[in-house]
DSSP file (Angstrom, degrees, kcal/mol; ACC not computed):
  #  RESIDUE AA STRUCTURE BP1 BP2  ACC     N-H-->O    O-->H-N    N-H-->O    O-->H-N    TCO  KAPPA ALPHA  PHI   PSI    X-CA   Y-CA   Z-CA
    1    1 A M              0   0    0      0, 0.0     2,-0.1     0, 0.0     0, 0.0   0.000 360.0 360.0 360.0 136.1  179.9   16.3    2.2
    2    2 A T     >  -     0   0    0      1,-0.1     4,-1.9     4,-0.0     5,-0.1  -0.318 360.0-105.7 -85.3 170.7  179.0   19.2    4.3
    3    3 A I  H  > S+     0   0    0      1,-0.2     4,-2.6     2,-0.2     5,-0.2   0.899 122.4  54.4 -62.0 -41.1  175.6   20.9    4.8
    4    4 A G  H  > S+     0   0    0      1,-0.2     4,-2.4     2,-0.2    -1,-0.2   0.876 107.0  50.8 -61.1 -38.1  176.8   23.8    2.7
    5    5 A G  H  > S+     0   0    0      2,-0.2     4,-2.1     1,-0.2    -1,-0.2   0.874 110.5  48.7 -67.2 -37.8  177.7   21.4   -0.1
    6    6 A I  H  X S+     0   0    0     -4,-1.9     4,-2.0     2,-0.2    -2,-0.2   0.924 112.7  47.3 -67.9 -44.3  174.3   19.7    0.0
    7    7 A V  H  X S+     0   0    0     -4,-2.6     4,-2.6     1,-0.2    -2,-0.2   0.911 112.0  50.9 -63.4 -41.8  172.5   23.0   -0.1
    8    8 A S  H  X S+     0   0    0     -4,-2.4     4,-2.9     1,-0.2     5,-0.3   0.896 109.0  51.4 -62.1 -40.2  174.7   24.2   -3.0
    9    9 A A  H  X S+     0   0    0     -4,-2.1     4,-2.3     2,-0.2    -1,-0.2   0.883 111.3  47.6 -64.5 -38.2  173.9   21.0   -4.9
   10   10 A I  H  X S+     0   0    0     -4,-2.0     4,-2.3     2,-0.2    -2,-0.2   0.922 114.2  45.8 -69.1 -43.8  170.2   21.5   -4.4
   11   11 A V  H  X S+     0   0    0     -4,-2.6     4,-2.1     2,-0.2    -2,-0.2   0.941 115.9  45.6 -65.1 -46.9  170.3   25.1   -5.4
   12   12 A L  H  X S+     0   0    0     -4,-2.9     4,-2.9     1,-0.2     5,-0.2   0.894 112.4  52.9 -62.0 -39.3  172.4   24.4   -8.5
   13   13 A G  H  X S+     0   0    0     -4,-2.3     4,-2.8    -5,-0.3     5,-0.2   0.881 107.2  51.3 -63.4 -38.8  170.2   21.4   -9.3
   14   14 A A  H  X S+     0   0    0     -4,-2.3     4,-2.2     2,-0.2    -1,-0.2   0.920 113.6  44.3 -64.2 -42.9  167.1   23.6   -9.2
   15   15 A V  H  X S+     0   0    0     -4,-2.1     4,-2.4     2,-0.2    -2,-0.2   0.941 116.3  45.4 -67.2 -47.3  168.7   26.1  -11.6
   16   16 A V  H  X S+     0   0    0     -4,-2.9     4,-2.3     1,-0.2    -2,-0.2   0.906 114.5  49.2 -64.1 -41.6  170.0   23.4  -13.9
   17   17 A G  H  X S+     0   0    0     -4,-2.8     4,-2.2    -5,-0.2    -1,-0.2   0.902 111.0  49.3 -64.1 -41.4  166.7   21.6  -13.9
   18   18 A A  H  X S+     0   0    0     -4,-2.2     4,-1.8    -5,-0.2    -2,-0.2   0.911 112.3  47.7 -65.1 -41.7  164.7   24.7  -14.6
   19   19 A L  H  X S+     0   0    0     -4,-2.4     4,-1.3     1,-0.2    -2,-0.2   0.874 110.2  53.1 -66.6 -36.1  167.0   25.6  -17.5
   20   20 A G  H  X S+     0   0    0     -4,-2.3     4,-1.3     1,-0.2    -2,-0.2   0.889 108.4  50.0 -63.5 -39.2  166.7   22.1  -18.8
   21   21 A R  H  < S+     0   0    0     -4,-2.2    -2,-0.2     1,-0.2    -1,-0.2   0.847 105.9  56.8 -67.4 -33.7  162.9   22.4  -18.7
   22   22 A L  H  < S+     0   0    0     -4,-1.8    -1,-0.2     1,-0.2    -2,-0.2   0.829 105.1  52.0 -65.8 -30.8  163.0   25.6  -20.6
   23   23 A I  H  < S+     0   0    0     -4,-1.3    -1,-0.2    -3,-0.1    -2,-0.2   0.862  92.3  82.9 -73.7 -35.9  164.9   23.9  -23.4
   24   24 A V  S  < S-     0   0    0     -4,-1.3     4,-0.1     1,-0.1     2,-0.0  -0.559  84.0-128.5 -73.2 124.3  162.4   21.1  -23.8
   25   25 A P        +     0   0    0      0, 0.0    -2,-0.1     0, 0.0    -1,-0.1  -0.332  65.0  26.9 -73.2 156.0  159.5   22.4  -26.0
   26   26 A G  S    S-     0   0    0      2,-0.1     2,-0.5    -2,-0.0    -2,-0.0  -0.218 100.6 -45.9  90.0-180.0  155.9   22.1  -24.9
   27   27 A R        -     0   0    0     -2,-0.1     2,-0.5     2,-0.0     0, 0.0  -0.764  50.3-153.0 -92.5 129.5  154.2   21.9  -21.5
   28   28 A Q        -     0   0    0     -2,-0.5     2,-0.9    -4,-0.1    -2,-0.1  -0.887   5.1-157.0-104.6 129.6  155.7   19.6  -19.0
   29   29 A S        +     0   0    0     -2,-0.5    57,-0.1    54,-0.1    -2,-0.0  -0.555  50.1 121.0-103.8  68.1  153.5   18.1  -16.3
   30   30 A M        -     0   0    0     -2,-0.9    -2,-0.1    55,-0.1     5,-0.0  -0.983  62.6-110.5-129.2 143.9  156.1   17.3  -13.7
   31   31 A P     >  -     0   0    0      0, 0.0     4,-1.5     0, 0.0     3,-0.4  -0.193  27.7-111.6 -70.6 163.6  156.2   18.6  -10.2
   32   32 A A  H  > S+     0   0    0      1,-0.2     4,-2.2     2,-0.2     5,-0.2   0.858 115.7  58.0 -63.3 -37.2  158.9   21.1   -9.0
   33   33 A W  H  > S+     0   0    0      1,-0.2     4,-2.1     2,-0.2    -1,-0.2   0.854 105.9  50.2 -64.3 -32.2  160.5   18.5   -6.7
   34   34 A L  H  > S+     0   0    0     -3,-0.4     4,-2.6     2,-0.2    -1,-0.2   0.851 107.4  53.8 -73.9 -33.5  161.1   16.3   -9.7
   35   35 A T  H  X S+     0   0    0     -4,-1.5     4,-2.3     2,-0.2    -2,-0.2   0.917 110.5  46.9 -62.7 -43.2  162.6   19.2  -11.6
   36   36 A V  H  X S+     0   0    0     -4,-2.2     4,-2.7     2,-0.2    -2,-0.2   0.911 112.0  50.7 -64.9 -41.9  165.1   19.7   -8.8
   37   37 A A  H  X S+     0   0    0     -4,-2.1     4,-2.3     2,-0.2     5,-0.2   0.922 111.5  46.9 -62.8 -44.2  165.9   16.0   -8.6
   38   38 A V  H  X S+     0   0    0     -4,-2.6     4,-2.5     1,-0.2    -1,-0.2   0.900 113.1  51.0 -62.7 -39.9  166.5   15.8  -12.4
   39   39 A G  H  X S+     0   0    0     -4,-2.3     4,-2.5     2,-0.2    -2,-0.2   0.895 109.1  49.1 -65.5 -41.2  168.7   19.0  -12.1
   40   40 A V  H  X S+     0   0    0     -4,-2.7     4,-2.1     2,-0.2     5,-0.2   0.936 114.2  45.5 -64.1 -46.3  170.8   17.6   -9.2
   41   41 A V  H  X S+     0   0    0     -4,-2.3     4,-2.8     1,-0.2    -2,-0.2   0.911 114.1  49.5 -62.8 -41.6  171.4   14.3  -11.0
   42   42 A A  H  X S+     0   0    0     -4,-2.5     4,-3.0    -5,-0.2     5,-0.2   0.868 108.1  53.5 -66.7 -36.4  172.2   16.3  -14.2
   43   43 A A  H  X S+     0   0    0     -4,-2.5     4,-1.9     2,-0.2    -1,-0.2   0.930 113.7  41.9 -64.3 -44.7  174.6   18.6  -12.4
   44   44 A F  H  X S+     0   0    0     -4,-2.1     4,-2.3     2,-0.2    -2,-0.2   0.917 117.3  47.5 -67.1 -42.6  176.6   15.6  -11.0
   45   45 A A  H  X S+     0   0    0     -4,-2.8     4,-2.8     2,-0.2    -2,-0.2   0.905 111.6  50.4 -66.0 -41.3  176.4   13.7  -14.3
   46   46 A G  H  X S+     0   0    0     -4,-3.0     4,-2.3     2,-0.2    -1,-0.2   0.886 110.8  49.1 -64.3 -38.6  177.5   16.8  -16.3
   47   47 A T  H  X S+     0   0    0     -4,-1.9     4,-1.9    -5,-0.2    -1,-0.2   0.910 112.6  48.2 -65.8 -41.7  180.4   17.4  -14.0
   48   48 A G  H  X S+     0   0    0     -4,-2.3     4,-1.9     2,-0.2    -2,-0.2   0.914 112.5  48.0 -64.3 -43.0  181.4   13.7  -14.3
   49   49 A L  H  X S+     0   0    0     -4,-2.8     4,-1.8     1,-0.2    -2,-0.2   0.894 110.3  51.4 -65.6 -39.0  181.1   13.8  -18.1
   50   50 A S  H  <>S+     0   0    0     -4,-2.3     5,-2.8     1,-0.2     4,-0.4   0.863 109.8  50.1 -68.0 -33.6  183.1   17.0  -18.4
   51   51 A A  H ><5S+     0   0    0     -4,-1.9     3,-0.6     3,-0.2    -1,-0.2   0.866 108.2  54.2 -68.5 -35.1  185.9   15.4  -16.2
   52   52 A M  H 3<5S+     0   0    0     -4,-1.9    -2,-0.2     1,-0.2    -1,-0.2   0.857 109.8  45.8 -67.2 -34.6  185.9   12.4  -18.5
   53   53 A V  T 3<5S-     0   0    0     -4,-1.8    -1,-0.2    -5,-0.1    -2,-0.2   0.472 122.8-104.3 -89.5  -0.8  186.4   14.5  -21.6
   54   54 A G  T < 5 +     0   0    0     -3,-0.6    -3,-0.2    -4,-0.4     2,-0.2   0.624  66.8 148.7  94.6  14.1  189.1   16.5  -20.0
   55   55 A L      < -     0   0    0     -5,-2.8     2,-0.3    -6,-0.2    -1,-0.3  -0.521  58.3 -99.7 -76.7 150.4  187.4   19.8  -19.2
   56   56 A R        -     0   0    0     -2,-0.2     8,-0.2     1,-0.1    -1,-0.1  -0.551  37.8-174.9 -68.7 126.2  188.6   21.7  -16.2
   57   57 A T        +     0   0    0     -2,-0.3     2,-0.5    -6,-0.1    -1,-0.1   0.337  51.2  96.3-110.1   6.4  186.1   21.0  -13.4
   58   58 A S  S    S-     0   0    0      2,-0.1     2,-0.1     0, 0.0    -2,-0.0  -0.842  90.5  -5.3 -97.4 133.6  187.4   23.3  -10.7
   59   59 A G  S    S-     0   0    0     -2,-0.5     2,-0.4     2,-0.0     0, 0.0  -0.338 114.2 -31.7  80.0-169.8  185.6   26.6  -10.5
   60   60 A W        -     0   0    0     -2,-0.1     2,-0.4     4,-0.0    -2,-0.1  -0.692  59.3-178.3 -89.0 137.6  183.0   27.8  -13.0
   61   61 A N     >  -     0   0    0     -2,-0.4     4,-2.1     1,-0.1     5,-0.2  -0.994  23.9-148.0-137.8 126.7  183.3   26.6  -16.6
   62   62 A L  H  > S+     0   0    0     -2,-0.4     4,-2.6     1,-0.2     5,-0.2   0.913 100.0  49.0 -60.7 -45.1  180.9   27.6  -19.4
   63   63 A W  H  > S+     0   0    0      1,-0.2     4,-2.0     2,-0.2    -1,-0.2   0.871 110.6  50.5 -67.3 -36.3  181.2   24.3  -21.2
   64   64 A E  H  > S+     0   0    0      2,-0.2     4,-2.3     1,-0.2    -1,-0.2   0.907 111.2  49.1 -65.8 -41.0  180.6   22.2  -18.1
   65   65 A T  H  X S+     0   0    0     -4,-2.1     4,-2.3     2,-0.2    -2,-0.2   0.913 110.8  49.5 -65.0 -43.4  177.5   24.3  -17.4
   66   66 A L  H  X S+     0   0    0     -4,-2.6     4,-2.2     1,-0.2    -1,-0.2   0.880 110.7  50.9 -63.0 -37.5  176.2   23.9  -20.9
   67   67 A L  H  X S+     0   0    0     -4,-2.0     4,-2.4     2,-0.2    -2,-0.2   0.902 109.3  50.8 -66.0 -40.8  176.8   20.1  -20.6
   68   68 A Q  H  X S+     0   0    0     -4,-2.3     4,-2.1     2,-0.2    -2,-0.2   0.908 111.0  47.9 -62.3 -42.3  174.9   20.0  -17.3
   69   69 A I  H  X S+     0   0    0     -4,-2.3     4,-2.4     2,-0.2    -2,-0.2   0.890 111.2  51.2 -67.5 -38.6  172.0   21.9  -18.9
   70   70 A G  H  X S+     0   0    0     -4,-2.2     4,-2.2     2,-0.2    -2,-0.2   0.904 110.4  48.4 -63.5 -41.9  172.0   19.5  -21.9
   71   71 A V  H  X S+     0   0    0     -4,-2.4     4,-2.4     2,-0.2    -2,-0.2   0.878 110.6  52.4 -65.2 -36.8  172.0   16.5  -19.6
   72   72 A A  H  X S+     0   0    0     -4,-2.1     4,-2.6     2,-0.2    -2,-0.2   0.904 108.1  50.5 -65.4 -40.8  169.1   18.1  -17.6
   73   73 A A  H  X S+     0   0    0     -4,-2.4     4,-2.1     2,-0.2    -2,-0.2   0.912 111.9  47.5 -63.2 -41.5  167.1   18.6  -20.9
   74   74 A A  H  X S+     0   0    0     -4,-2.2     4,-2.2     2,-0.2    -2,-0.2   0.891 111.8  51.3 -65.0 -38.4  167.7   14.9  -21.8
   75   75 A G  H  X S+     0   0    0     -4,-2.4     4,-2.7     2,-0.2    -2,-0.2   0.887 108.0  51.4 -64.8 -39.5  166.6   14.0  -18.2
   76   76 A V  H  X S+     0   0    0     -4,-2.6     4,-2.6     2,-0.2    -2,-0.2   0.923 110.5  49.1 -63.5 -43.3  163.4   16.0  -18.5
   77   77 A C  H  X S+     0   0    0     -4,-2.1     4,-1.4     1,-0.2    -2,-0.2   0.902 112.3  48.7 -61.8 -40.6  162.6   14.2  -21.8
   78   78 A L  H  X S+     0   0    0     -4,-2.2     4,-1.0     2,-0.2    -2,-0.2   0.913 112.3  47.3 -66.1 -43.2  163.3   10.9  -20.2
   79   79 A V  H >X S+     0   0    0     -4,-2.7     4,-2.7     1,-0.2     3,-0.7   0.910 109.6  53.8 -64.8 -41.3  161.1   11.6  -17.1
   80   80 A L  H 3< S+     0   0    0     -4,-2.6    -1,-0.2     1,-0.2    -2,-0.2   0.806 103.1  58.1 -64.3 -28.2  158.3   12.9  -19.3
   81   81 A A  H 3< S+     0   0    0     -4,-1.4    -1,-0.2    -5,-0.2    -2,-0.2   0.816 121.2  25.7 -69.0 -29.4  158.4    9.7  -21.3
   82   82 A F  H << S+     0   0    0     -4,-1.0    -2,-0.2    -3,-0.7    -1,-0.2   0.597  98.9  95.1-111.0 -14.9  157.7    7.7  -18.1
   83   83 A W  S  < S-     0   0    0     -4,-2.7   -54,-0.1    -5,-0.1   -53,-0.0  -0.650  80.6-116.4 -81.7 130.5  155.9   10.2  -15.8
   84   84 A P        -     0   0    0      0, 0.0     2,-0.1     0, 0.0    -2,-0.1  -0.442  31.7-115.1 -67.3 134.8  152.1    9.8  -16.0
   85   85 A P        -     0   0    0      0, 0.0     2,-0.3     0, 0.0   -55,-0.1  -0.397  26.5-135.6 -69.1 145.9  150.4   13.0  -17.4
   86   86 A T        -     0   0    0    -57,-0.1     2,-0.5    -2,-0.1   -56,-0.0  -0.781   8.0-135.7-101.6 147.4  148.2   14.9  -15.0
   87   87 A T        -     0   0    0     -2,-0.3     2,-0.6   -58,-0.0     0, 0.0  -0.873  12.7-144.8-102.7 133.8  144.8   16.2  -16.0
   88   88 A H              0   0    0     -2,-0.5    -2,-0.0     1,-0.1     0, 0.0  -0.864 360.0 360.0-100.0 124.1  143.9   19.7  -14.9
   89   89 A R              0   0    0     -2,-0.6    -1,-0.1     0, 0.0    -2,-0.0   0.408 360.0 360.0-104.7 360.0  140.3   20.2  -14.0
């Protein structure tokens, strides 16, 4: 993987993670780096799942993007279940 591919994965992960957080209702107490990490994992997982079900994975695909955002929302819910809540003083 090239440097450009890594940077693209991080940027796409940040966008997918942020959209996943927007879908989950309520206030989430997770840091930005964790949102990006969930988004990167969700982007790769969504691409893998879309390839498994036979969606075209080259270029941009609406259904693949929606699947990635759905996986990110599920990832945010999973992280919130195990991430300790922070108290704001």
